[in-house]
C-alpha positions, 0 to 999 in steps of 0.5 A: 500500500505504501509503495503505491502511495509513493508512485502517486506522488509523481504526477503532473497536470498534463496527465489529468484525465476526465476532470472538470477544471473548476477555477484557478484562484489567485494565491491558491493555484488550480482547483479541480472537482471530480479529479481522476488520474490514472498512471501506468509504469510498465518498467515497474509493472505498476498501474494506479488510479487516484479518484478524489472529489477535489484536488487543489494545487498551490500557485507554484504547484509545490503543494497538492491537496486532495479530498475524499480520495480513493487510491487503487494500485495494481502491481505485477505479481502483487495483490491489488491495494485500495486506500481511501480517506478524507484528505491528503497533502503532498509537498514536492519539496519535502517529498512527504505525503500526509494522508488523514481522516478515516483512512482504510486500506484493503488488499486483494489478499485479505489484509486491512489497515485502519488509522486516522493519519499516515505520513509517507516520506517518498525520499526515505521510503519510510511510513509512519504515524503516532496515531492508533492503528489496526491491522487485520489479516486472514489469520490475525488482528493487531492494534496499537499506538504508532506505526513505522514501515520501512518499504525497502526492508519490508518491515512493519512495526506497531510501536506501543500498547500492542494487542494481537490476536491470532486465530487458532485454526491458522497456527502452524508448528 
């Protein structure tokens, strides 16, 4: 899911499709309602789509914000991922994307994550939050406070107050 968000951050206005240009506001930049963006990276075998009720870019295009979004990612030889939420901000300068508001991610192989905020640093490949997190899988559920994901190392850590439940029928020895 995190890798998909990292690819999301590489779009430019020329690639916007099926949108209605609402207005260009002084000191605010571009505003698009009914924003839809599709991207394919054949070299990496990734296709993704971002649908949002609204997208805004700053006057200098450094800050991009979107509201009520659904991000769908399909990667070759990997499960598809959908992530929905209320708000997102991306800073081109810092390479950080801040997703907020009733975030829920699901994968086609049965995993799900729920939290209220996630910060993705595309430059370092780190994903984090200090908020409460719930992760569900086919045979377990885990929740706690805070989350740290290293995309390159493929590690996921819940930082404190961790509670996990493993469904008995799936324990192997």
